[in-house]
N, C-alpha and C positions, 0 to 999 in steps of 0.2 A: 955363730950363725944360728939361726932359729927356723922353727916350722909352726905353720898356722894350719892346723889339721882339721878338716871338716869331713865328720863320719856321717854318712847318708845311708837310710835303710828305706827302699823303693818296692812299691808294688811290681811285681815281674811284668804286669801288662804294660809298664810304660818303661821298660829296660832301654830299648833301643832308642826310643825319641828322647829320653832324658840323657843318654851318653851322646848322642848326636849333638843335642842343644848345649850340653856342657863344652863339648870339644869345640864347636863352631861358634858359639855366641858367648856364653857365661864365663869359661875361663879366659878367652882372649880380652874381655872387658875388665875381668880382675887383673890380669899381668899389665893390660895398658893403664892402669891407675899408677904404675911406676913405683909402687910400695914392694914388689916381688920380684926376685930374681929368676926364679924357674917354678915348675911345678910337676906333679906326678899324679896320676890315677893308680890307686891300688884297688882290687877287689878283695874283699874278705873271704878267706876261705874256712869251712868247718864251722860255720855260724848256724845256729839252731833257731834264728829268728825266721819270720815268714818273710818272702821277698828276697831279696838281693842287696848287700852291703858294701859299700865303697867307702874308702878313705881318699880324700883329695888333698894333696899336701902341698901347700905354698911355701917357697923357702925366702926368708929376707934375713937382712944383715944386722939390723939395729930395732930396737923395741920402739923407737920413734917412727920407724915405718909402720908397724902394725897399728900403732896409734893414729897415725894419720888415715889408714885405711878403715879402720874402723869408725873414725869420725866422719870422714868426708865420702866413702864409697860402699862402705858395707849394708847401711840402711837401705838404699836404694837396689842394690844387686839384690840382696835379700827378698825385699818387696817382690822383685820381679821372678824370682824364683818360686817364691810362694804364689803368685799370679798366674803362672804358667802350669805349676804342677799340683798346688795346693796340699789336701791331707794326704795324697798318695805318697808323700815323702815326708820322712822325719830326719832332721838333722841335729846334731851337736858339734860344739867347737871346742877344741883344746888348742893350746900353744905349748910346745916344748923347745928346749933347747939342746943343740947337738953338742954332746960332750966329747965324743971321739968320733 
């Protein structure tokens, strides 16, 4: 099993709108791609950055799944996220393999 992790730091002024949009719109669209089996949202604690930081974790079974997502779905979904929240959000992405 693998995890596609998106770490996001956002301005506190958009926290409620961002969470609602992620839960009601963005994450359901990501899951609807058929590339992921599940997800979770984690809020980072003890972070000294300004704003609030979240880690959104999407679980997938095979590397082909993430390749398909990145090729066929990610560009559009990331563009929509940028259009909605612009510079008030900074994100970076990592992939992890679940070892145990």
